[in-house]
N, CA, C, O and CB atoms as a CASP TS submission, in Angstrom:
PFRMAT TS
TARGET T0000
AUTHOR 0000-0000-0000
METHOD Language model
MODEL 1
PARENT N/A
ATOM      1  N   MET     1     -58.978 -36.136 -32.863  1.00  0.00           N
ATOM      2  CA  MET     1     -58.635 -34.815 -32.386  1.00  0.00           C
ATOM      3  C   MET     1     -59.695 -33.819 -32.853  1.00  0.00           C
ATOM      4  O   MET     1     -59.685 -33.362 -33.996  1.00  0.00           O
ATOM      5  CB  MET     1     -57.231 -34.403 -32.879  1.00  0.00           C
ATOM      6  N   LYS     2     -60.600 -33.499 -31.944  1.00  0.00           N
ATOM      7  CA  LYS     2     -61.644 -32.533 -32.258  1.00  0.00           C
ATOM      8  C   LYS     2     -61.996 -31.788 -30.977  1.00  0.00           C
ATOM      9  O   LYS     2     -62.175 -32.404 -29.926  1.00  0.00           O
ATOM     10  CB  LYS     2     -62.904 -33.231 -32.873  1.00  0.00           C
ATOM     11  N   CYS     3     -62.092 -30.481 -31.060  1.00  0.00           N
ATOM     12  CA  CYS     3     -62.492 -29.666 -29.921  1.00  0.00           C
ATOM     13  C   CYS     3     -64.004 -29.794 -29.747  1.00  0.00           C
ATOM     14  O   CYS     3     -64.769 -29.577 -30.686  1.00  0.00           O
ATOM     15  CB  CYS     3     -62.070 -28.171 -30.117  1.00  0.00           C
ATOM     16  N   GLU     4     -64.423 -30.152 -28.526  1.00  0.00           N
ATOM     17  CA  GLU     4     -65.849 -30.336 -28.270  1.00  0.00           C
ATOM     18  C   GLU     4     -66.579 -29.003 -28.108  1.00  0.00           C
ATOM     19  O   GLU     4     -67.810 -28.974 -28.105  1.00  0.00           O
ATOM     20  CB  GLU     4     -66.047 -31.186 -27.026  1.00  0.00           C
ATOM     21  N   VAL     5     -65.846 -27.909 -27.974  1.00  0.00           N
ATOM     22  CA  VAL     5     -66.477 -26.604 -27.790  1.00  0.00           C
ATOM     23  C   VAL     5     -66.701 -25.927 -29.141  1.00  0.00           C
ATOM     24  O   VAL     5     -67.827 -25.544 -29.460  1.00  0.00           O
ATOM     25  CB  VAL     5     -65.614 -25.709 -26.876  1.00  0.00           C
ATOM     26  N   CYS     6     -65.638 -25.775 -29.941  1.00  0.00           N
ATOM     27  CA  CYS     6     -65.771 -25.040 -31.206  1.00  0.00           C
ATOM     28  C   CYS     6     -65.842 -25.954 -32.431  1.00  0.00           C
ATOM     29  O   CYS     6     -66.182 -25.493 -33.521  1.00  0.00           O
ATOM     30  CB  CYS     6     -64.609 -24.086 -31.364  1.00  0.00           C
ATOM     31  N   GLY     7     -65.524 -27.255 -32.265  1.00  0.00           N
ATOM     32  CA  GLY     7     -65.603 -28.192 -33.383  1.00  0.00           C
ATOM     33  C   GLY     7     -64.392 -28.168 -34.297  1.00  0.00           C
ATOM     34  O   GLY     7     -64.447 -28.691 -35.410  1.00  0.00           O
ATOM     35  N   LYS     8     -63.289 -27.564 -33.842  1.00  0.00           N
ATOM     36  CA  LYS     8     -62.082 -27.469 -34.657  1.00  0.00           C
ATOM     37  C   LYS     8     -61.481 -28.864 -34.865  1.00  0.00           C
ATOM     38  O   LYS     8     -61.333 -29.631 -33.914  1.00  0.00           O
ATOM     39  CB  LYS     8     -61.047 -26.523 -33.992  1.00  0.00           C
ATOM     40  N   VAL     9     -61.136 -29.186 -36.124  1.00  0.00           N
ATOM     41  CA  VAL     9     -60.521 -30.471 -36.468  1.00  0.00           C
ATOM     42  C   VAL     9     -59.252 -30.211 -37.273  1.00  0.00           C
ATOM     43  O   VAL     9     -58.964 -29.071 -37.635  1.00  0.00           O
ATOM     44  CB  VAL     9     -61.513 -31.376 -37.271  1.00  0.00           C
ATOM     45  N   GLY    10     -58.506 -31.258 -37.547  1.00  0.00           N
ATOM     46  CA  GLY    10     -57.267 -31.124 -38.298  1.00  0.00           C
ATOM     47  C   GLY    10     -57.504 -30.774 -39.752  1.00  0.00           C
ATOM     48  O   GLY    10     -58.579 -31.012 -40.302  1.00  0.00           O
ATOM     49  N   MET    11     -56.472 -30.199 -40.366  1.00  0.00           N
ATOM     50  CA  MET    11     -56.543 -29.888 -41.791  1.00  0.00           C
ATOM     51  C   MET    11     -55.253 -30.343 -42.454  1.00  0.00           C
ATOM     52  O   MET    11     -54.237 -30.506 -41.779  1.00  0.00           O
ATOM     53  CB  MET    11     -56.782 -28.367 -42.027  1.00  0.00           C
ATOM     54  N   SER    12     -55.278 -30.550 -43.760  1.00  0.00           N
ATOM     55  CA  SER    12     -54.103 -31.026 -44.468  1.00  0.00           C
ATOM     56  C   SER    12     -53.446 -29.889 -45.216  1.00  0.00           C
ATOM     57  O   SER    12     -54.073 -28.879 -45.535  1.00  0.00           O
ATOM     58  CB  SER    12     -54.468 -32.153 -45.427  1.00  0.00           C
ATOM     59  N   GLY    13     -52.168 -30.079 -45.488  1.00  0.00           N
ATOM     60  CA  GLY    13     -51.422 -29.068 -46.222  1.00  0.00           C
ATOM     61  C   GLY    13     -50.089 -29.635 -46.659  1.00  0.00           C
ATOM     62  O   GLY    13     -49.902 -30.851 -46.711  1.00  0.00           O
ATOM     63  N   ASN    14     -49.162 -28.742 -46.974  1.00  0.00           N
ATOM     64  CA  ASN    14     -47.853 -29.169 -47.443  1.00  0.00           C
ATOM     65  C   ASN    14     -46.748 -28.637 -46.542  1.00  0.00           C
ATOM     66  O   ASN    14     -46.786 -27.485 -46.110  1.00  0.00           O
ATOM     67  CB  ASN    14     -47.628 -28.710 -48.876  1.00  0.00           C
ATOM     68  N   ASN    15     -45.745 -29.503 -46.258  1.00  0.00           N
ATOM     69  CA  ASN    15     -44.482 -29.030 -45.728  1.00  0.00           C
ATOM     70  C   ASN    15     -43.666 -28.611 -46.932  1.00  0.00           C
ATOM     71  O   ASN    15     -43.586 -29.356 -47.909  1.00  0.00           O
ATOM     72  CB  ASN    15     -43.744 -30.127 -44.859  1.00  0.00           C
ATOM     73  N   VAL    16     -43.056 -27.432 -46.886  1.00  0.00           N
ATOM     74  CA  VAL    16     -42.278 -26.942 -48.012  1.00  0.00           C
ATOM     75  C   VAL    16     -40.839 -26.775 -47.549  1.00  0.00           C
ATOM     76  O   VAL    16     -40.555 -25.990 -46.644  1.00  0.00           O
ATOM     77  CB  VAL    16     -42.856 -25.599 -48.568  1.00  0.00           C
ATOM     78  N   SER    17     -39.930 -27.522 -48.177  1.00  0.00           N
ATOM     79  CA  SER    17     -38.530 -27.469 -47.791  1.00  0.00           C
ATOM     80  C   SER    17     -37.838 -26.261 -48.425  1.00  0.00           C
ATOM     81  O   SER    17     -38.443 -25.518 -49.198  1.00  0.00           O
ATOM     82  CB  SER    17     -37.816 -28.765 -48.192  1.00  0.00           C
ATOM     83  N   HIS    18     -36.569 -26.082 -48.086  1.00  0.00           N
ATOM     84  CA  HIS    18     -35.795 -24.967 -48.634  1.00  0.00           C
ATOM     85  C   HIS    18     -35.718 -25.053 -50.157  1.00  0.00           C
ATOM     86  O   HIS    18     -35.706 -24.032 -50.844  1.00  0.00           O
ATOM     87  CB  HIS    18     -34.381 -24.950 -48.033  1.00  0.00           C
ATOM     88  N   SER    19     -35.666 -26.295 -50.685  1.00  0.00           N
ATOM     89  CA  SER    19     -35.606 -26.483 -52.135  1.00  0.00           C
ATOM     90  C   SER    19     -36.995 -26.492 -52.776  1.00  0.00           C
ATOM     91  O   SER    19     -37.135 -26.825 -53.952  1.00  0.00           O
ATOM     92  CB  SER    19     -34.883 -27.782 -52.460  1.00  0.00           C
ATOM     93  N   LYS    20     -38.010 -26.130 -52.010  1.00  0.00           N
ATOM     94  CA  LYS    20     -39.409 -26.014 -52.454  1.00  0.00           C
ATOM     95  C   LYS    20     -40.075 -27.345 -52.784  1.00  0.00           C
ATOM     96  O   LYS    20     -41.092 -27.364 -53.478  1.00  0.00           O
ATOM     97  CB  LYS    20     -39.478 -25.131 -53.657  1.00  0.00           C
ATOM     98  N   ARG    21     -39.513 -28.478 -52.294  1.00  0.00           N
ATOM     99  CA  ARG    21     -40.193 -29.767 -52.435  1.00  0.00           C
ATOM    100  C   ARG    21     -41.371 -29.795 -51.477  1.00  0.00           C
ATOM    101  O   ARG    21     -41.264 -29.353 -50.333  1.00  0.00           O
ATOM    102  CB  ARG    21     -39.219 -30.962 -52.159  1.00  0.00           C
ATOM    103  N   ARG    22     -42.493 -30.316 -51.950  1.00  0.00           N
ATOM    104  CA  ARG    22     -43.691 -30.350 -51.112  1.00  0.00           C
ATOM    105  C   ARG    22     -44.025 -31.779 -50.708  1.00  0.00           C
ATOM    106  O   ARG    22     -44.046 -32.680 -51.547  1.00  0.00           O
ATOM    107  CB  ARG    22     -44.881 -29.717 -51.847  1.00  0.00           C
ATOM    108  N   THR    23     -44.287 -31.984 -49.416  1.00  0.00           N
ATOM    109  CA  THR    23     -44.744 -33.265 -48.898  1.00  0.00           C
ATOM    110  C   THR    23     -45.997 -33.013 -48.072  1.00  0.00           C
ATOM    111  O   THR    23     -46.104 -32.002 -47.379  1.00  0.00           O
ATOM    112  CB  THR    23     -43.634 -33.971 -48.048  1.00  0.00           C
ATOM    113  N   LYS    24     -46.937 -33.938 -48.153  1.00  0.00           N
ATOM    114  CA  LYS    24     -48.205 -33.788 -47.436  1.00  0.00           C
ATOM    115  C   LYS    24     -47.982 -33.880 -45.928  1.00  0.00           C
ATOM    116  O   LYS    24     -47.111 -34.615 -45.461  1.00  0.00           O
ATOM    117  CB  LYS    24     -49.215 -34.861 -47.892  1.00  0.00           C
ATOM    118  N   THR    25     -48.781 -33.124 -45.173  1.00  0.00           N
ATOM    119  CA  THR    25     -48.737 -33.171 -43.716  1.00  0.00           C
ATOM    120  C   THR    25     -50.128 -32.871 -43.166  1.00  0.00           C
ATOM    121  O   THR    25     -51.012 -32.423 -43.895  1.00  0.00           O
ATOM    122  CB  THR    25     -47.690 -32.164 -43.154  1.00  0.00           C
ATOM    123  N   ARG    26     -50.308 -33.122 -41.883  1.00  0.00           N
ATOM    124  CA  ARG    26     -51.567 -32.813 -41.193  1.00  0.00           C
ATOM    125  C   ARG    26     -51.282 -31.792 -40.116  1.00  0.00           C
ATOM    126  O   ARG    26     -50.313 -31.925 -39.368  1.00  0.00           O
ATOM    127  CB  ARG    26     -52.220 -34.094 -40.583  1.00  0.00           C
ATOM    128  N   PHE    27     -52.113 -30.780 -40.032  1.00  0.00           N
ATOM    129  CA  PHE    27     -52.018 -29.772 -38.984  1.00  0.00           C
ATOM    130  C   PHE    27     -53.176 -30.025 -38.023  1.00  0.00           C
ATOM    131  O   PHE    27     -54.335 -29.774 -38.354  1.00  0.00           O
ATOM    132  CB  PHE    27     -52.055 -28.302 -39.574  1.00  0.00           C
ATOM    133  N   MET    28     -52.849 -30.527 -36.822  1.00  0.00           N
ATOM    134  CA  MET    28     -53.859 -30.894 -35.847  1.00  0.00           C
ATOM    135  C   MET    28     -54.018 -29.797 -34.798  1.00  0.00           C
ATOM    136  O   MET    28     -53.044 -29.120 -34.467  1.00  0.00           O
ATOM    137  CB  MET    28     -53.499 -32.223 -35.181  1.00  0.00           C
ATOM    138  N   PRO    29     -55.235 -29.607 -34.266  1.00  0.00           N
ATOM    139  CA  PRO    29     -55.436 -28.614 -33.210  1.00  0.00           C
ATOM    140  C   PRO    29     -54.798 -29.087 -31.903  1.00  0.00           C
ATOM    141  O   PRO    29     -54.656 -30.288 -31.670  1.00  0.00           O
ATOM    142  CB  PRO    29     -56.943 -28.341 -33.002  1.00  0.00           C
ATOM    143  N   ASN    30     -54.420 -28.144 -31.064  1.00  0.00           N
ATOM    144  CA  ASN    30     -53.788 -28.428 -29.783  1.00  0.00           C
ATOM    145  C   ASN    30     -54.899 -28.722 -28.770  1.00  0.00           C
ATOM    146  O   ASN    30     -55.389 -27.819 -28.092  1.00  0.00           O
ATOM    147  CB  ASN    30     -52.881 -27.228 -29.311  1.00  0.00           C
ATOM    148  N   VAL    31     -55.295 -30.019 -28.675  1.00  0.00           N
ATOM    149  CA  VAL    31     -56.437 -30.431 -27.871  1.00  0.00           C
ATOM    150  C   VAL    31     -55.956 -31.063 -26.564  1.00  0.00           C
ATOM    151  O   VAL    31     -55.034 -31.879 -26.565  1.00  0.00           O
ATOM    152  CB  VAL    31     -57.328 -31.417 -28.656  1.00  0.00           C
ATOM    153  N   HIS    32     -56.591 -30.679 -25.442  1.00  0.00           N
ATOM    154  CA  HIS    32     -56.270 -31.221 -24.125  1.00  0.00           C
ATOM    155  C   HIS    32     -57.542 -31.706 -23.460  1.00  0.00           C
ATOM    156  O   HIS    32     -58.622 -31.168 -23.702  1.00  0.00           O
ATOM    157  CB  HIS    32     -55.560 -30.167 -23.244  1.00  0.00           C
ATOM    158  N   LYS    33     -57.410 -32.739 -22.607  1.00  0.00           N
ATOM    159  CA  LYS    33     -58.535 -33.181 -21.790  1.00  0.00           C
ATOM    160  C   LYS    33     -58.536 -32.346 -20.522  1.00  0.00           C
ATOM    161  O   LYS    33     -57.551 -32.330 -19.785  1.00  0.00           O
ATOM    162  CB  LYS    33     -58.450 -34.715 -21.465  1.00  0.00           C
ATOM    163  N   MET    34     -59.640 -31.652 -20.266  1.00  0.00           N
ATOM    164  CA  MET    34     -59.744 -30.783 -19.100  1.00  0.00           C
ATOM    165  C   MET    34     -61.061 -31.049 -18.385  1.00  0.00           C
ATOM    166  O   MET    34     -62.035 -31.489 -18.996  1.00  0.00           O
ATOM    167  CB  MET    34     -59.633 -29.294 -19.506  1.00  0.00           C
ATOM    168  N   THR    35     -61.079 -30.777 -17.085  1.00  0.00           N
ATOM    169  CA  THR    35     -62.314 -30.822 -16.314  1.00  0.00           C
ATOM    170  C   THR    35     -62.771 -29.387 -16.105  1.00  0.00           C
ATOM    171  O   THR    35     -62.109 -28.617 -15.408  1.00  0.00           O
ATOM    172  CB  THR    35     -62.117 -31.569 -14.944  1.00  0.00           C
ATOM    173  N   LEU    36     -63.888 -29.028 -16.699  1.00  0.00           N
ATOM    174  CA  LEU    36     -64.419 -27.674 -16.612  1.00  0.00           C
ATOM    175  C   LEU    36     -65.770 -27.696 -15.920  1.00  0.00           C
ATOM    176  O   LEU    36     -66.502 -28.682 -16.002  1.00  0.00           O
ATOM    177  CB  LEU    36     -64.538 -27.040 -18.010  1.00  0.00           C
ATOM    178  N   SER    37     -66.098 -26.607 -15.238  1.00  0.00           N
ATOM    179  CA  SER    37     -67.427 -26.491 -14.641  1.00  0.00           C
ATOM    180  C   SER    37     -68.317 -25.750 -15.633  1.00  0.00           C
ATOM    181  O   SER    37     -68.141 -24.556 -15.874  1.00  0.00           O
ATOM    182  CB  SER    37     -67.375 -25.748 -13.251  1.00  0.00           C
ATOM    183  N   MET    38     -69.265 -26.470 -16.197  1.00  0.00           N
ATOM    184  CA  MET    38     -70.201 -25.902 -17.157  1.00  0.00           C
ATOM    185  C   MET    38     -71.604 -26.060 -16.595  1.00  0.00           C
ATOM    186  O   MET    38     -72.016 -27.167 -16.247  1.00  0.00           O
ATOM    187  CB  MET    38     -70.072 -26.585 -18.556  1.00  0.00           C
ATOM    188  N   ASP    39     -72.333 -24.968 -16.508  1.00  0.00           N
ATOM    189  CA  ASP    39     -73.698 -24.945 -15.972  1.00  0.00           C
ATOM    190  C   ASP    39     -73.757 -25.490 -14.547  1.00  0.00           C
ATOM    191  O   ASP    39     -74.716 -26.166 -14.176  1.00  0.00           O
ATOM    192  CB  ASP    39     -74.630 -25.753 -16.871  1.00  0.00           C
ATOM    193  N   GLY    40     -72.726 -25.194 -13.748  1.00  0.00           N
ATOM    194  CA  GLY    40     -72.716 -25.576 -12.340  1.00  0.00           C
ATOM    195  C   GLY    40     -72.286 -26.997 -12.038  1.00  0.00           C
ATOM    196  O   GLY    40     -72.307 -27.399 -10.874  1.00  0.00           O
ATOM    197  N   GLU    41     -71.892 -27.783 -13.048  1.00  0.00           N
ATOM    198  CA  GLU    41     -71.440 -29.149 -12.795  1.00  0.00           C
ATOM    199  C   GLU    41     -70.119 -29.404 -13.512  1.00  0.00           C
ATOM    200  O   GLU    41     -69.877 -28.858 -14.589  1.00  0.00           O
ATOM    201  CB  GLU    41     -72.505 -30.172 -13.249  1.00  0.00           C
ATOM    202  N   SER    42     -69.259 -30.236 -12.913  1.00  0.00           N
ATOM    203  CA  SER    42     -67.965 -30.550 -13.505  1.00  0.00           C
ATOM    204  C   SER    42     -68.152 -31.526 -14.653  1.00  0.00           C
ATOM    205  O   SER    42     -68.945 -32.463 -14.568  1.00  0.00           O
ATOM    206  CB  SER    42     -67.002 -31.131 -12.452  1.00  0.00           C
ATOM    207  N   LYS    43     -67.410 -31.293 -15.727  1.00  0.00           N
ATOM    208  CA  LYS    43     -67.546 -32.113 -16.924  1.00  0.00           C
ATOM    209  C   LYS    43     -66.186 -32.248 -17.582  1.00  0.00           C
ATOM    210  O   LYS    43     -65.470 -31.256 -17.729  1.00  0.00           O
ATOM    211  CB  LYS    43     -68.580 -31.505 -17.909  1.00  0.00           C
ATOM    212  N   LYS    44     -65.812 -33.473 -17.987  1.00  0.00           N
ATOM    213  CA  LYS    44     -64.555 -33.693 -18.688  1.00  0.00           C
ATOM    214  C   LYS    44     -64.783 -33.460 -20.176  1.00  0.00           C
ATOM    215  O   LYS    44     -65.664 -34.074 -20.778  1.00  0.00           O
ATOM    216  CB  LYS    44     -64.003 -35.127 -18.423  1.00  0.00           C
ATOM    217  N   VAL    45     -63.997 -32.581 -20.760  1.00  0.00           N
ATOM    218  CA  VAL    45     -64.133 -32.267 -22.184  1.00  0.00           C
ATOM    219  C   VAL    45     -62.766 -32.242 -22.843  1.00  0.00           C
ATOM    220  O   VAL    45     -61.749 -32.012 -22.189  1.00  0.00           O
ATOM    221  CB  VAL    45     -64.851 -30.915 -22.385  1.00  0.00           C
ATOM    222  N   LYS    46     -62.758 -32.482 -24.146  1.00  0.00           N
ATOM    223  CA  LYS    46     -61.556 -32.288 -24.952  1.00  0.00           C
ATOM    224  C   LYS    46     -61.677 -30.898 -25.555  1.00  0.00           C
ATOM    225  O   LYS    46     -62.586 -30.640 -26.343  1.00  0.00           O
ATOM    226  CB  LYS    46     -61.393 -33.407 -26.070  1.00  0.00           C
ATOM    227  N   ILE    47     -60.764 -29.997 -25.189  1.00  0.00           N
ATOM    228  CA  ILE    47     -60.887 -28.591 -25.556  1.00  0.00           C
ATOM    229  C   ILE    47     -59.573 -28.102 -26.137  1.00  0.00           C
ATOM    230  O   ILE    47     -58.504 -28.441 -25.629  1.00  0.00           O
ATOM    231  CB  ILE    47     -61.297 -27.733 -24.339  1.00  0.00           C
ATOM    232  N   CYS    48     -59.644 -27.298 -27.208  1.00  0.00           N
ATOM    233  CA  CYS    48     -58.436 -26.739 -27.799  1.00  0.00           C
ATOM    234  C   CYS    48     -57.947 -25.577 -26.933  1.00  0.00           C
ATOM    235  O   CYS    48     -58.728 -24.986 -26.187  1.00  0.00           O
ATOM    236  CB  CYS    48     -58.696 -26.272 -29.261  1.00  0.00           C
ATOM    237  N   THR    49     -56.685 -25.257 -27.031  1.00  0.00           N
ATOM    238  CA  THR    49     -56.090 -24.245 -26.165  1.00  0.00           C
ATOM    239  C   THR    49     -56.643 -22.857 -26.454  1.00  0.00           C
ATOM    240  O   THR    49     -56.648 -22.012 -25.559  1.00  0.00           O
ATOM    241  CB  THR    49     -54.582 -24.242 -26.324  1.00  0.00           C
ATOM    242  N   ARG    50     -57.105 -22.591 -27.661  1.00  0.00           N
ATOM    243  CA  ARG    50     -57.702 -21.299 -27.985  1.00  0.00           C
ATOM    244  C   ARG    50     -59.006 -21.115 -27.213  1.00  0.00           C
ATOM    245  O   ARG    50     -59.254 -20.040 -26.666  1.00  0.00           O
ATOM    246  CB  ARG    50     -57.952 -21.180 -29.504  1.00  0.00           C
ATOM    247  N   CYS    51     -59.839 -22.148 -27.165  1.00  0.00           N
ATOM    248  CA  CYS    51     -61.092 -22.078 -26.412  1.00  0.00           C
ATOM    249  C   CYS    51     -60.815 -22.013 -24.913  1.00  0.00           C
ATOM    250  O   CYS    51     -61.515 -21.318 -24.176  1.00  0.00           O
ATOM    251  CB  CYS    51     -61.986 -23.290 -26.738  1.00  0.00           C
ATOM    252  N   LEU    52     -59.797 -22.739 -24.467  1.00  0.00           N
ATOM    253  CA  LEU    52     -59.428 -22.714 -23.055  1.00  0.00           C
ATOM    254  C   LEU    52     -59.000 -21.319 -22.639  1.00  0.00           C
ATOM    255  O   LEU    52     -59.341 -20.866 -21.547  1.00  0.00           O
ATOM    256  CB  LEU    52     -58.307 -23.717 -22.771  1.00  0.00           C
ATOM    257  N   ARG    53     -58.265 -20.640 -23.488  1.00  0.00           N
ATOM    258  CA  ARG    53     -57.815 -19.272 -23.224  1.00  0.00           C
ATOM    259  C   ARG    53     -59.013 -18.327 -23.179  1.00  0.00           C
ATOM    260  O   ARG    53     -59.088 -17.457 -22.312  1.00  0.00           O
ATOM    261  CB  ARG    53     -56.802 -18.810 -24.302  1.00  0.00           C
ATOM    262  N   SER    54     -59.949 -18.497 -24.113  1.00  0.00           N
ATOM    263  CA  SER    54     -61.149 -17.660 -24.144  1.00  0.00           C
ATOM    264  C   SER    54     -62.003 -17.875 -22.896  1.00  0.00           C
ATOM    265  O   SER    54     -62.550 -16.921 -22.342  1.00  0.00           O
ATOM    266  CB  SER    54     -61.974 -17.957 -25.403  1.00  0.00           C
ATOM    267  N   GLN    55     -62.117 -19.141 -22.449  1.00  0.00           N
ATOM    268  CA  GLN    55     -62.865 -19.461 -21.230  1.00  0.00           C
ATOM    269  C   GLN    55     -62.232 -18.782 -20.029  1.00  0.00           C
ATOM    270  O   GLN    55     -62.932 -18.236 -19.177  1.00  0.00           O
ATOM    271  CB  GLN    55     -62.927 -20.984 -21.008  1.00  0.00           C
ATOM    272  N   HIS    56     -60.904 -18.817 -19.962  1.00  0.00           N
ATOM    273  CA  HIS    56     -60.176 -18.231 -18.840  1.00  0.00           C
ATOM    274  C   HIS    56     -60.347 -16.712 -18.820  1.00  0.00           C
ATOM    275  O   HIS    56     -60.530 -16.116 -17.759  1.00  0.00           O
ATOM    276  CB  HIS    56     -58.683 -18.600 -18.917  1.00  0.00           C
ATOM    277  N   LYS    57     -60.287 -16.094 -19.997  1.00  0.00           N
ATOM    278  CA  LYS    57     -60.444 -14.644 -20.090  1.00  0.00           C
ATOM    279  C   LYS    57     -61.861 -14.221 -19.725  1.00  0.00           C
ATOM    280  O   LYS    57     -62.046 -13.181 -19.093  1.00  0.00           O
ATOM    281  CB  LYS    57     -60.097 -14.158 -21.498  1.00  0.00           C
ATOM    282  N   ALA    58     -62.868 -15.007 -20.111  1.00  0.00           N
ATOM    283  CA  ALA    58     -64.258 -14.693 -19.796  1.00  0.00           C
ATOM    284  C   ALA    58     -64.518 -14.824 -18.299  1.00  0.00           C
ATOM    285  O   ALA    58     -65.297 -14.056 -17.734  1.00  0.00           O
ATOM    286  CB  ALA    58     -65.205 -15.608 -20.581  1.00  0.00           C
ATOM    287  N   ALA    59     -63.869 -15.794 -17.653  1.00  0.00           N
ATOM    288  CA  ALA    59     -64.052 -16.003 -16.221  1.00  0.00           C
ATOM    289  C   ALA    59     -63.428 -14.867 -15.411  1.00  0.00           C
ATOM    290  O   ALA    59     -63.933 -14.511 -14.347  1.00  0.00           O
ATOM    291  CB  ALA    59     -63.447 -17.344 -15.800  1.00  0.00           C
ATOM    292  N   ARG    60     -62.332 -14.299 -15.914  1.00  0.00           N
ATOM    293  CA  ARG    60     -61.645 -13.214 -15.205  1.00  0.00           C
ATOM    294  C   ARG    60     -62.400 -11.893 -15.305  1.00  0.00           C
ATOM    295  O   ARG    60     -62.334 -11.069 -14.393  1.00  0.00           O
ATOM    296  CB  ARG    60     -60.237 -13.039 -15.754  1.00  0.00           C
ATOM    297  N   ALA    61     -63.110 -11.693 -16.395  1.00  0.00           N
ATOM    298  CA  ALA    61     -63.791 -10.401 -16.635  1.00  0.00           C
ATOM    299  C   ALA    61     -65.064 -10.248 -15.845  1.00  0.00           C
ATOM    300  O   ALA    61     -65.734  -9.221 -15.946  1.00  0.00           O
ATOM    301  CB  ALA    61     -64.105 -10.240 -18.096  1.00  0.00           C
TER
END
């Protein structure tokens, strides 16, 4: 799970319960396979939703 645009990868941390017990967990980026037109040609990329949103906003402006 890695965004090919920004390079975002997963990070580790703790789940903290109501009683404050800590267990290890992984927080992964929300990555999707999309077909985007980059430099005039279609290309399949794995892109996180934050970059996808930024791409969409840039295309509209």
